[in-house]
N, C-alpha and C positions, 0 to 999 in steps of 0.2 A: 502493500498498499504506499502511496506517494504521499508526504507530509506538505502541505501547499505551504509556500512561503509565507503568507498570511498568519498561519500559525506559529512559524518559526518567530515572529517578531512580538508574540505574546510569551514567550519564553524569555527568562533574563539574560542576559547578553552574555555571562558568563558561560551559560551550558552550551549557547549557539557556538561561540568561541573554542570552548572544547572540544565542541562536536567537528568542528573546522581543523583544529590541529591532529586530531586523531587522523582525519582525511587525509592531511598535507603528510604526517609522520608515515604511514602506509604508501605514501608516493614517493616517500624518501627510499624506502625499500625495494621497491621495484624502478627506483631512480629517476620517475619522473620529474621530484622536486629535491632540490639537493641544498638549497641553503638552509644553512642550520642557525646562524647569527641571527640577534634579537632583533635588529633592524629590517632583517630579510625576512623573518618570520611575521611580524608585523603587518607589512607589505602583500605577504600573499595570503596574510589571514583577510585583509581589505578586499583582496582580488576575489577570494572566495565568495566573499558577502556581495558585492556585485555579479557574481554568477548566479550565485544562487537567485537572487533577483530577478536575473535575466533569464532564469529557467535554463542555464547553460548546465548547471548542478543541479540535483535533486536530489532531498531526504528520502530514501527508503525505509517503512518499518516493516520488517519481517513478523508477523505473529507468528510462525512456525516457531522460530526459536528468540521471541522475543527481543529482538536487536535495533540498532537503527544505524543505517552510513548515510554517509554520502556517494553518490555515483555522477557519473557525468550522464547527460541526457542520452546521449549516442549510446552508451554501452545500456540502457533499458529498453532499447527498439519502441520510443513513444515518439509521436509526430510534432513536431515544432508547434510551440502555442501559438 
């Protein structure tokens, strides 16, 4: 199930930021994101916020294992908004 961006805005900012950090750290593991300094991380978090707002990134909740993760829209096989 996809979580709408409007619903994310109702969460505390720190919760959304932590979700984004988890996404970015998973990107470090596969080599898609390689910045580890504080300034680069803050820049990447801001970019992810914009991508979530634009629908390029989506938050997906899995009811099967009760997990939540950020995914690229292209990876979800959904049509553009």
